[in-house]
All heavy atoms as a GROMACS GRO file, in nm:
protein
  493
    1MET      N    1  -0.287   0.497  -0.658
    1MET     CA    2  -0.354   0.570  -0.553
    1MET      C    3  -0.505   0.552  -0.572
    1MET      O    4  -0.555   0.557  -0.683
    1MET     CB    5  -0.316   0.718  -0.559
    1MET     CG    6  -0.381   0.800  -0.449
    1MET     SD    7  -0.314   0.965  -0.438
    1MET     CE    8  -0.193   0.937  -0.312
    2PRO      N    9  -0.579   0.532  -0.463
    2PRO     CA   10  -0.724   0.511  -0.476
    2PRO      C   11  -0.796   0.640  -0.513
    2PRO      O   12  -0.747   0.750  -0.492
    2PRO     CB   13  -0.764   0.466  -0.336
    2PRO     CG   14  -0.664   0.527  -0.246
    2PRO     CD   15  -0.535   0.527  -0.324
    3GLU      N   16  -0.914   0.623  -0.567
    3GLU     CA   17  -1.001   0.737  -0.596
    3GLU      C   18  -1.073   0.779  -0.468
    3GLU      O   19  -1.087   0.699  -0.375
    3GLU     CB   20  -1.102   0.700  -0.705
    3GLU     CG   21  -1.039   0.665  -0.838
    3GLU     CD   22  -0.961   0.781  -0.899
    3GLU    OE1   23  -1.002   0.897  -0.882
    3GLU    OE2   24  -0.857   0.754  -0.962
    4ILE      N   25  -1.119   0.903  -0.463
    4ILE     CA   26  -1.186   0.953  -0.343
    4ILE      C   27  -1.308   0.868  -0.307
    4ILE      O   28  -1.332   0.840  -0.190
    4ILE     CB   29  -1.223   1.102  -0.360
    4ILE    CG1   30  -1.094   1.184  -0.359
    4ILE    CG2   31  -1.317   1.149  -0.250
    4ILE    CD1   32  -1.114   1.332  -0.383
    5GLY      N   33  -1.383   0.826  -0.407
    5GLY     CA   34  -1.501   0.742  -0.383
    5GLY      C   35  -1.465   0.610  -0.317
    5GLY      O   36  -1.539   0.560  -0.232
    6GLU      N   37  -1.354   0.552  -0.356
    6GLU     CA   38  -1.309   0.425  -0.296
    6GLU      C   39  -1.272   0.444  -0.150
    6GLU      O   40  -1.305   0.362  -0.065
    6GLU     CB   41  -1.190   0.369  -0.374
    6GLU     CG   42  -1.226   0.329  -0.516
    6GLU     CD   43  -1.105   0.303  -0.603
    6GLU    OE1   44  -0.999   0.366  -0.584
    6GLU    OE2   45  -1.116   0.215  -0.690
    7VAL      N   46  -1.204   0.554  -0.119
    7VAL     CA   47  -1.168   0.583   0.019
    7VAL      C   48  -1.293   0.608   0.102
    7VAL      O   49  -1.305   0.559   0.214
    7VAL     CB   50  -1.071   0.704   0.027
    7VAL    CG1   51  -1.045   0.744   0.171
    7VAL    CG2   52  -0.941   0.671  -0.044
    8ALA      N   53  -1.390   0.680   0.046
    8ALA     CA   54  -1.515   0.707   0.117
    8ALA      C   55  -1.587   0.576   0.149
    8ALA      O   56  -1.644   0.561   0.258
    8ALA     CB   57  -1.605   0.798   0.035
    9ARG      N   58  -1.585   0.482   0.058
    9ARG     CA   59  -1.651   0.352   0.080
    9ARG      C   60  -1.582   0.275   0.192
    9ARG      O   61  -1.648   0.213   0.275
    9ARG     CB   62  -1.651   0.271  -0.050
    9ARG     CG   63  -1.714   0.136  -0.038
    9ARG     CD   64  -1.864   0.148  -0.010
    9ARG     NE   65  -1.918   0.018   0.021
    9ARG     CZ   66  -1.990  -0.010   0.129
    9ARG    NH1   67  -2.019   0.083   0.215
    9ARG    NH2   68  -2.034  -0.131   0.151
   10ILE      N   69  -1.450   0.279   0.197
   10ILE     CA   70  -1.377   0.211   0.304
   10ILE      C   71  -1.408   0.274   0.439
   10ILE      O   72  -1.432   0.203   0.538
   10ILE     CB   73  -1.225   0.213   0.276
   10ILE    CG1   74  -1.193   0.126   0.155
   10ILE    CG2   75  -1.146   0.168   0.398
   10ILE    CD1   76  -1.052   0.142   0.103
   11VAL      N   77  -1.412   0.406   0.444
   11VAL     CA   78  -1.445   0.475   0.570
   11VAL      C   79  -1.586   0.436   0.614
   11VAL      O   80  -1.610   0.407   0.732
   11VAL     CB   81  -1.430   0.627   0.555
   11VAL    CG1   82  -1.486   0.700   0.676
   11VAL    CG2   83  -1.284   0.664   0.533
   12HIS      N   84  -1.681   0.431   0.522
   12HIS     CA   85  -1.817   0.390   0.554
   12HIS      C   86  -1.819   0.246   0.608
   12HIS      O   87  -1.885   0.218   0.709
   12HIS     CB   88  -1.905   0.401   0.428
   12HIS     CG   89  -2.045   0.356   0.449
   12HIS    ND1   90  -2.138   0.431   0.518
   12HIS    CD2   91  -2.109   0.244   0.410
   12HIS    CE1   92  -2.253   0.366   0.521
   12HIS    NE2   93  -2.237   0.252   0.456
   13PHE      N   94  -1.745   0.158   0.544
   13PHE     CA   95  -1.737   0.019   0.589
   13PHE      C   96  -1.680   0.011   0.731
   13PHE      O   97  -1.729  -0.064   0.815
   13PHE     CB   98  -1.650  -0.063   0.492
   13PHE     CG   99  -1.633  -0.206   0.531
   13PHE    CD1  100  -1.726  -0.301   0.493
   13PHE    CD2  101  -1.524  -0.247   0.608
   13PHE    CE1  102  -1.712  -0.434   0.530
   13PHE    CE2  103  -1.509  -0.380   0.645
   13PHE     CZ  104  -1.604  -0.473   0.606
   14LEU      N  105  -1.573   0.087   0.758
   14LEU     CA  106  -1.513   0.088   0.891
   14LEU      C  107  -1.612   0.138   0.996
   14LEU      O  108  -1.618   0.084   1.107
   14LEU     CB  109  -1.386   0.173   0.892
   14LEU     CG  110  -1.269   0.119   0.810
   14LEU    CD1  111  -1.155   0.220   0.809
   14LEU    CD2  112  -1.223  -0.015   0.862
   15HIS      N  113  -1.690   0.241   0.962
   15HIS     CA  114  -1.792   0.291   1.055
   15HIS      C  115  -1.893   0.182   1.088
   15HIS      O  116  -1.931   0.165   1.203
   15HIS     CB  117  -1.864   0.413   0.998
   15HIS     CG  118  -1.797   0.542   1.027
   15HIS    ND1  119  -1.799   0.601   1.151
   15HIS    CD2  120  -1.724   0.624   0.949
   15HIS    CE1  121  -1.731   0.713   1.147
   15HIS    NE2  122  -1.682   0.729   1.025
   16GLU      N  123  -1.936   0.108   0.988
   16GLU     CA  124  -2.038   0.005   1.008
   16GLU      C  125  -1.986  -0.116   1.085
   16GLU      O  126  -2.058  -0.175   1.163
   16GLU     CB  127  -2.092  -0.044   0.874
   16GLU     CG  128  -2.183   0.054   0.806
   16GLU     CD  129  -2.244  -0.006   0.680
   16GLU    OE1  130  -2.194  -0.109   0.629
   16GLU    OE2  131  -2.342   0.053   0.630
   17HIS      N  132  -1.861  -0.155   1.062
   17HIS     CA  133  -1.812  -0.283   1.112
   17HIS      C  134  -1.703  -0.277   1.218
   17HIS      O  135  -1.674  -0.378   1.281
   17HIS     CB  136  -1.761  -0.368   0.995
   17HIS     CG  137  -1.867  -0.398   0.894
   17HIS    ND1  138  -1.965  -0.492   0.915
   17HIS    CD2  139  -1.891  -0.343   0.773
   17HIS    CE1  140  -2.045  -0.496   0.810
   17HIS    NE2  141  -2.002  -0.406   0.722
   18LEU      N  142  -1.642  -0.161   1.240
   18LEU     CA  143  -1.527  -0.157   1.329
   18LEU      C  144  -1.538  -0.053   1.441
   18LEU      O  145  -1.498  -0.081   1.554
   18LEU     CB  146  -1.399  -0.132   1.248
   18LEU     CG  147  -1.267  -0.160   1.316
   18LEU    CD1  148  -1.256  -0.305   1.360
   18LEU    CD2  149  -1.152  -0.126   1.223
   19VAL      N  150  -1.592   0.063   1.412
   19VAL     CA  151  -1.600   0.170   1.512
   19VAL      C  152  -1.685   0.123   1.630
   19VAL      O  153  -1.792   0.066   1.614
   19VAL     CB  154  -1.656   0.300   1.450
   19VAL    CG1  155  -1.681   0.404   1.558
   19VAL    CG2  156  -1.559   0.353   1.346
   20GLY      N  157  -1.632   0.144   1.750
   20GLY     CA  158  -1.700   0.104   1.872
   20GLY      C  159  -1.660  -0.033   1.922
   20GLY      O  160  -1.700  -0.073   2.032
   21LYS      N  161  -1.582  -0.104   1.847
   21LYS     CA  162  -1.539  -0.239   1.887
   21LYS      C  163  -1.396  -0.236   1.939
   21LYS      O  164  -1.319  -0.146   1.910
   21LYS     CB  165  -1.550  -0.335   1.770
   21LYS     CG  166  -1.695  -0.348   1.725
   21LYS     CD  167  -1.711  -0.455   1.624
   21LYS     CE  168  -1.861  -0.464   1.592
   21LYS     NZ  169  -1.889  -0.546   1.480
   22THR      N  170  -1.362  -0.337   2.017
   22THR     CA  171  -1.228  -0.351   2.073
   22THR      C  172  -1.149  -0.450   1.989
   22THR      O  173  -1.200  -0.556   1.952
   22THR     CB  174  -1.236  -0.399   2.219
   22THR    OG1  175  -1.311  -0.303   2.293
   22THR    CG2  176  -1.099  -0.414   2.280
   23LEU      N  177  -1.025  -0.414   1.960
   23LEU     CA  178  -0.938  -0.501   1.880
   23LEU      C  179  -0.882  -0.611   1.968
   23LEU      O  180  -0.799  -0.586   2.055
   23LEU     CB  181  -0.824  -0.418   1.818
   23LEU     CG  182  -0.867  -0.300   1.730
   23LEU    CD1  183  -0.745  -0.220   1.688
   23LEU    CD2  184  -0.944  -0.349   1.610
   24SER      N  185  -0.927  -0.732   1.947
   24SER     CA  186  -0.879  -0.844   2.028
   24SER      C  187  -0.753  -0.908   1.968
   24SER      O  188  -0.676  -0.973   2.039
   24SER     CB  189  -0.987  -0.950   2.044
   24SER     OG  190  -1.025  -1.001   1.918
   25PHE      N  191  -0.731  -0.888   1.839
   25PHE     CA  192  -0.616  -0.945   1.771
   25PHE      C  193  -0.574  -0.849   1.660
   25PHE      O  194  -0.657  -0.803   1.584
   25PHE     CB  195  -0.652  -1.082   1.711
   25PHE     CG  196  -0.542  -1.144   1.631
   25PHE    CD1  197  -0.438  -1.211   1.695
   25PHE    CD2  198  -0.540  -1.137   1.494
   25PHE    CE1  199  -0.336  -1.267   1.622
   25PHE    CE2  200  -0.438  -1.193   1.420
   25PHE     CZ  201  -0.336  -1.260   1.485
   26VAL      N  202  -0.446  -0.818   1.653
   26VAL     CA  203  -0.394  -0.730   1.549
   26VAL      C  204  -0.276  -0.799   1.482
   26VAL      O  205  -0.187  -0.850   1.549
   26VAL     CB  206  -0.348  -0.594   1.610
   26VAL    CG1  207  -0.286  -0.507   1.502
   26VAL    CG2  208  -0.464  -0.524   1.677
   27LYS      N  209  -0.276  -0.801   1.349
   27LYS     CA  210  -0.166  -0.860   1.273
   27LYS      C  211  -0.116  -0.755   1.175
   27LYS      O  212  -0.190  -0.707   1.090
   27LYS     CB  213  -0.214  -0.984   1.198
   27LYS     CG  214  -0.106  -1.052   1.116
   27LYS     CD  215   0.001  -1.112   1.204
   27LYS     CE  216   0.105  -1.180   1.118
   27LYS     NZ  217   0.228  -1.202   1.191
   28ALA      N  218   0.008  -0.716   1.188
   28ALA     CA  219   0.070  -0.619   1.098
   28ALA      C  220   0.191  -0.684   1.031
   28ALA      O  221   0.271  -0.749   1.098
   28ALA     CB  222   0.114  -0.495   1.176
   29GLN      N  223   0.202  -0.668   0.902
   29GLN     CA  224   0.315  -0.722   0.828
   29GLN      C  225   0.426  -0.618   0.827
   29GLN      O  226   0.403  -0.502   0.793
   29GLN     CB  227   0.273  -0.756   0.686
   29GLN     CG  228   0.385  -0.816   0.605
   29GLN     CD  229   0.338  -0.860   0.468
   29GLN    OE1  230   0.219  -0.872   0.442
   29GLN    NE2  231   0.432  -0.883   0.379
   30HIS      N  232   0.545  -0.660   0.864
   30HIS     CA  233   0.655  -0.565   0.869
   30HIS      C  234   0.689  -0.515   0.729
   30HIS      O  235   0.701  -0.591   0.635
   30HIS     CB  236   0.780  -0.625   0.933
   30HIS     CG  237   0.891  -0.525   0.945
   30HIS    ND1  238   0.887  -0.424   1.037
   30HIS    CD2  239   1.003  -0.506   0.872
   30HIS    CE1  240   0.995  -0.348   1.022
   30HIS    NE2  241   1.066  -0.396   0.922
   31ASP      N  242   0.702  -0.386   0.717
   31ASP     CA  243   0.741  -0.321   0.592
   31ASP      C  244   0.837  -0.209   0.630
   31ASP      O  245   0.799  -0.114   0.697
   31ASP     CB  246   0.618  -0.265   0.522
   31ASP     CG  247   0.650  -0.202   0.387
   31ASP    OD1  248   0.765  -0.158   0.366
   31ASP    OD2  249   0.560  -0.197   0.302
   32GLU      N  250   0.960  -0.221   0.588
   32GLU     CA  251   1.064  -0.123   0.625
   32GLU      C  252   1.027   0.018   0.578
   32GLU      O  253   1.060   0.116   0.645
   32GLU     CB  254   1.198  -0.165   0.566
   32GLU     CG  255   1.316  -0.090   0.621
   32GLU     CD  256   1.336  -0.109   0.771
   32GLU    OE1  257   1.310  -0.219   0.823
   32GLU    OE2  258   1.380  -0.013   0.837
   33ASN      N  259   0.957   0.029   0.466
   33ASN     CA  260   0.915   0.160   0.417
   33ASN      C  261   0.813   0.227   0.508
   33ASN      O  262   0.804   0.348   0.514
   33ASN     CB  263   0.857   0.150   0.276
   33ASN     CG  264   0.962   0.116   0.174
   33ASN    OD1  265   1.076   0.160   0.183
   33ASN    ND2  266   0.925   0.035   0.077
   34VAL      N  267   0.735   0.148   0.578
   34VAL     CA  268   0.633   0.202   0.668
   34VAL      C  269   0.688   0.218   0.809
   34VAL      O  270   0.686   0.327   0.866
   34VAL     CB  271   0.508   0.112   0.670
   34VAL    CG1  272   0.406   0.162   0.772
   34VAL    CG2  273   0.446   0.104   0.532
   35PHE      N  274   0.737   0.110   0.866
   35PHE     CA  275   0.778   0.111   1.007
   35PHE      C  276   0.920   0.162   1.029
   35PHE      O  277   0.947   0.225   1.130
   35PHE     CB  278   0.764  -0.029   1.066
   35PHE     CG  279   0.622  -0.080   1.064
   35PHE    CD1  280   0.587  -0.186   0.984
   35PHE    CD2  281   0.525  -0.021   1.142
   35PHE    CE1  282   0.457  -0.233   0.981
   35PHE    CE2  283   0.395  -0.066   1.140
   35PHE     CZ  284   0.360  -0.174   1.060
   36GLY      N  285   1.010   0.135   0.937
   36GLY     CA  286   1.150   0.174   0.955
   36GLY      C  287   1.170   0.324   0.961
   36GLY      O  288   1.254   0.374   1.035
   37LYS      N  289   1.091   0.398   0.887
   37LYS     CA  290   1.107   0.543   0.881
   37LYS      C  291   1.060   0.613   1.008
   37LYS      O  292   1.097   0.726   1.033
   37LYS     CB  293   1.035   0.600   0.760
   37LYS     CG  294   1.100   0.557   0.630
   37LYS     CD  295   1.031   0.613   0.509
   37LYS     CE  296   1.103   0.566   0.383
   37LYS     NZ  297   1.042   0.616   0.263
   38VAL      N  298   0.976   0.546   1.086
   38VAL     CA  299   0.927   0.608   1.209
   38VAL      C  300   0.988   0.543   1.334
   38VAL      O  301   0.950   0.576   1.445
   38VAL     CB  302   0.772   0.606   1.216
   38VAL    CG1  303   0.713   0.692   1.109
   38VAL    CG2  304   0.719   0.465   1.209
   39GLY      N  305   1.079   0.450   1.313
   39GLY     CA  306   1.151   0.389   1.424
   39GLY      C  307   1.071   0.293   1.509
   39GLY      O  308   1.090   0.286   1.630
   40THR      N  309   0.983   0.217   1.447
   40THR     CA  310   0.907   0.116   1.520
   40THR      C  311   0.906  -0.013   1.438
   40THR      O  312   0.976  -0.025   1.339
   40THR     CB  313   0.764   0.167   1.550
   40THR    OG1  314   0.701   0.076   1.640
   40THR    CG2  315   0.680   0.182   1.426
   41SER      N  316   0.826  -0.109   1.479
   41SER     CA  317   0.818  -0.236   1.407
   41SER      C  318   0.673  -0.283   1.405
   41SER      O  319   0.589  -0.232   1.479
   41SER     CB  320   0.904  -0.342   1.476
   41SER     OG  321   0.849  -0.376   1.602
   42ALA      N  322   0.646  -0.381   1.321
   42ALA     CA  323   0.511  -0.437   1.314
   42ALA      C  324   0.471  -0.497   1.449
   42ALA      O  325   0.358  -0.481   1.494
   42ALA     CB  326   0.504  -0.543   1.204
   43ALA      N  327   0.564  -0.562   1.516
   43ALA     CA  328   0.534  -0.624   1.647
   43ALA      C  329   0.495  -0.518   1.750
   43ALA      O  330   0.404  -0.538   1.830
   43ALA     CB  331   0.654  -0.703   1.695
   44GLU      N  332   0.563  -0.404   1.748
   44GLU     CA  333   0.531  -0.296   1.842
   44GLU      C  334   0.393  -0.237   1.813
   44GLU      O  335   0.319  -0.205   1.906
   44GLU     CB  336   0.638  -0.188   1.838
   44GLU     CG  337   0.770  -0.232   1.896
   44GLU     CD  338   0.881  -0.131   1.876
   44GLU    OE1  339   0.865  -0.038   1.794
   44GLU    OE2  340   0.984  -0.144   1.942
   45VAL      N  341   0.358  -0.224   1.686
   45VAL     CA  342   0.226  -0.173   1.648
   45VAL      C  343   0.119  -0.273   1.691
   45VAL      O  344   0.015  -0.233   1.745
   45VAL     CB  345   0.220  -0.144   1.497
   45VAL    CG1  346   0.077  -0.116   1.452
   45VAL    CG2  347   0.311  -0.028   1.461
   46GLU      N  348   0.142  -0.401   1.667
   46GLU     CA  349   0.046  -0.503   1.710
   46GLU      C  350   0.022  -0.495   1.860
   46GLU      O  351  -0.093  -0.496   1.906
   46GLU     CB  352   0.098  -0.643   1.673
   46GLU     CG  353   0.098  -0.670   1.525
   46GLU     CD  354   0.168  -0.801   1.490
   46GLU    OE1  355   0.224  -0.868   1.580
   46GLU    OE2  356   0.168  -0.836   1.370
   47LYS      N  357   0.129  -0.485   1.937
   47LYS     CA  358   0.118  -0.479   2.083
   47LYS      C  359   0.044  -0.353   2.127
   47LYS      O  360  -0.040  -0.358   2.217
   47LYS     CB  361   0.258  -0.483   2.145
   47LYS     CG  362   0.258  -0.486   2.295
   47LYS     CD  363   0.400  -0.495   2.349
   47LYS     CE  364   0.399  -0.491   2.502
   47LYS     NZ  365   0.534  -0.493   2.557
   48ALA      N  366   0.073  -0.240   2.063
   48ALA     CA  367   0.011  -0.114   2.102
   48ALA      C  368  -0.139  -0.110   2.070
   48ALA      O  369  -0.216  -0.048   2.143
   48ALA     CB  370   0.082   0.002   2.032
   49LEU      N  371  -0.181  -0.175   1.962
   49LEU     CA  372  -0.321  -0.168   1.921
   49LEU      C  373  -0.411  -0.275   1.982
   49LEU      O  374  -0.531  -0.255   1.997
   49LEU     CB  375  -0.332  -0.176   1.769
   49LEU     CG  376  -0.277  -0.056   1.692
   49LEU    CD1  377  -0.289  -0.081   1.541
   49LEU    CD2  378  -0.348   0.071   1.731
   50THR      N  379  -0.354  -0.389   2.019
   50THR     CA  380  -0.433  -0.498   2.076
   50THR      C  381  -0.498  -0.451   2.206
   50THR      O  382  -0.433  -0.396   2.293
   50THR     CB  383  -0.346  -0.622   2.100
   50THR    OG1  384  -0.291  -0.664   1.975
   50THR    CG2  385  -0.427  -0.736   2.160
   51GLY      N  386  -0.629  -0.472   2.216
   51GLY     CA  387  -0.705  -0.433   2.333
   51GLY      C  388  -0.760  -0.292   2.330
   51GLY      O  389  -0.833  -0.250   2.418
   52LYS      N  390  -0.729  -0.217   2.227
   52LYS     CA  391  -0.776  -0.079   2.215
   52LYS      C  392  -0.912  -0.075   2.146
   52LYS      O  393  -0.945  -0.159   2.062
   52LYS     CB  394  -0.678   0.006   2.134
   52LYS     CG  395  -0.540   0.013   2.191
   52LYS     CD  396  -0.539   0.092   2.320
   52LYS     CE  397  -0.396   0.121   2.359
   52LYS     NZ  398  -0.354   0.085   2.485
   53LYS      N  399  -0.993   0.026   2.181
   53LYS     CA  400  -1.124   0.045   2.120
   53LYS      C  401  -1.112   0.143   2.004
   53LYS      O  402  -1.047   0.247   2.016
   53LYS     CB  403  -1.221   0.100   2.224
   53LYS     CG  404  -1.362   0.115   2.174
   53LYS     CD  405  -1.454   0.160   2.286
   53LYS     CE  406  -1.596   0.169   2.237
   53LYS     NZ  407  -1.687   0.208   2.345
   54VAL      N  408  -1.176   0.110   1.892
   54VAL     CA  409  -1.177   0.198   1.775
   54VAL      C  410  -1.285   0.303   1.799
   54VAL      O  411  -1.402   0.271   1.817
   54VAL     CB  412  -1.207   0.119   1.646
   54VAL    CG1  413  -1.211   0.211   1.526
   54VAL    CG2  414  -1.103   0.009   1.626
   55VAL      N  415  -1.246   0.429   1.800
   55VAL     CA  416  -1.340   0.536   1.834
   55VAL      C  417  -1.387   0.615   1.712
   55VAL      O  418  -1.481   0.694   1.721
   55VAL     CB  419  -1.280   0.634   1.938
   55VAL    CG1  420  -1.256   0.562   2.070
   55VAL    CG2  421  -1.153   0.698   1.888
   56GLY      N  422  -1.326   0.596   1.596
   56GLY     CA  423  -1.370   0.668   1.478
   56GLY      C  424  -1.293   0.630   1.355
   56GLY      O  425  -1.188   0.565   1.362
   57ALA      N  426  -1.346   0.671   1.241
   57ALA     CA  427  -1.280   0.652   1.112
   57ALA      C  428  -1.314   0.774   1.028
   57ALA      O  429  -1.431   0.808   1.012
   57ALA     CB  430  -1.329   0.525   1.044
   58LYS      N  431  -1.212   0.841   0.978
   58LYS     CA  432  -1.234   0.963   0.901
   58LYS      C  433  -1.150   0.960   0.773
   58LYS      O  434  -1.059   0.880   0.760
   58LYS     CB  435  -1.197   1.085   0.984
   58LYS     CG  436  -1.283   1.103   1.106
   58LYS     CD  437  -1.245   1.227   1.182
   58LYS     CE  438  -1.332   1.238   1.305
   58LYS     NZ  439  -1.299   1.355   1.384
   59GLN      N  440  -1.181   1.053   0.688
   59GLN     CA  441  -1.111   1.064   0.560
   59GLN      C  442  -1.066   1.208   0.542
   59GLN      O  443  -1.135   1.301   0.580
   59GLN     CB  444  -1.206   1.021   0.450
   59GLN     CG  445  -1.186   1.087   0.318
   59GLN     CD  446  -1.291   1.044   0.216
   59GLN    OE1  447  -1.390   0.980   0.246
   59GLN    NE2  448  -1.268   1.085   0.094
   60GLN      N  449  -0.948   1.224   0.487
   60GLN     CA  450  -0.900   1.356   0.446
   60GLN      C  451  -0.844   1.340   0.306
   60GLN      O  452  -0.734   1.288   0.288
   60GLN     CB  453  -0.794   1.410   0.542
   60GLN     CG  454  -0.751   1.549   0.507
   60GLN     CD  455  -0.662   1.612   0.613
   60GLN    OE1  456  -0.643   1.555   0.720
   60GLN    NE2  457  -0.608   1.725   0.583
   61GLY      N  458  -0.921   1.380   0.210
   61GLY     CA  459  -0.882   1.361   0.070
   61GLY      C  460  -0.879   1.214   0.037
   61GLY      O  461  -0.975   1.141   0.060
   62LYS      N  462  -0.765   1.166  -0.012
   62LYS     CA  463  -0.752   1.026  -0.049
   62LYS      C  464  -0.690   0.941   0.061
   62LYS      O  465  -0.647   0.830   0.039
   62LYS     CB  466  -0.670   1.012  -0.178
   62LYS     CG  467  -0.742   1.066  -0.300
   62LYS     CD  468  -0.664   1.036  -0.426
   62LYS     CE  469  -0.739   1.083  -0.547
   62LYS     NZ  470  -0.671   1.046  -0.671
   63TYR      N  471  -0.686   0.996   0.182
   63TYR     CA  472  -0.629   0.923   0.296
   63TYR      C  473  -0.738   0.898   0.399
   63TYR      O  474  -0.829   0.978   0.415
   63TYR     CB  475  -0.516   1.004   0.360
   63TYR     CG  476  -0.403   1.032   0.265
   63TYR    CD1  477  -0.395   1.152   0.196
   63TYR    CD2  478  -0.305   0.937   0.244
   63TYR    CE1  479  -0.292   1.178   0.108
   63TYR    CE2  480  -0.200   0.960   0.155
   63TYR     CZ  481  -0.195   1.082   0.088
   63TYR     OH  482  -0.093   1.105   0.000
   64PHE      N  483  -0.727   0.785   0.472
   64PHE     CA  484  -0.821   0.760   0.580
   64PHE      C  485  -0.746   0.718   0.704
   64PHE      O  486  -0.630   0.690   0.703
   64PHE     CB  487  -0.927   0.656   0.544
   64PHE     CG  488  -0.874   0.519   0.513
   64PHE    CD1  489  -0.865   0.423   0.612
   64PHE    CD2  490  -0.834   0.486   0.385
   64PHE    CE1  491  -0.818   0.297   0.582
   64PHE    CE2  492  -0.786   0.359   0.356
   64PHE     CZ  493  -0.778   0.265   0.454
   0.00000   0.00000   0.00000
């Protein structure tokens, strides 16, 4: 598990380089532990996120 400082640095990086931009291409690797438990797939996530604008990046504890 990452340290809080590492998560804060990633959130800062996302604010600088990603927030406010539109995702023109999304690539997600299928992982049954991630997608299978919520009833979706990597392909569905890619389709849903492509063309969307990133409006923010936040942190809650060790999660972002």
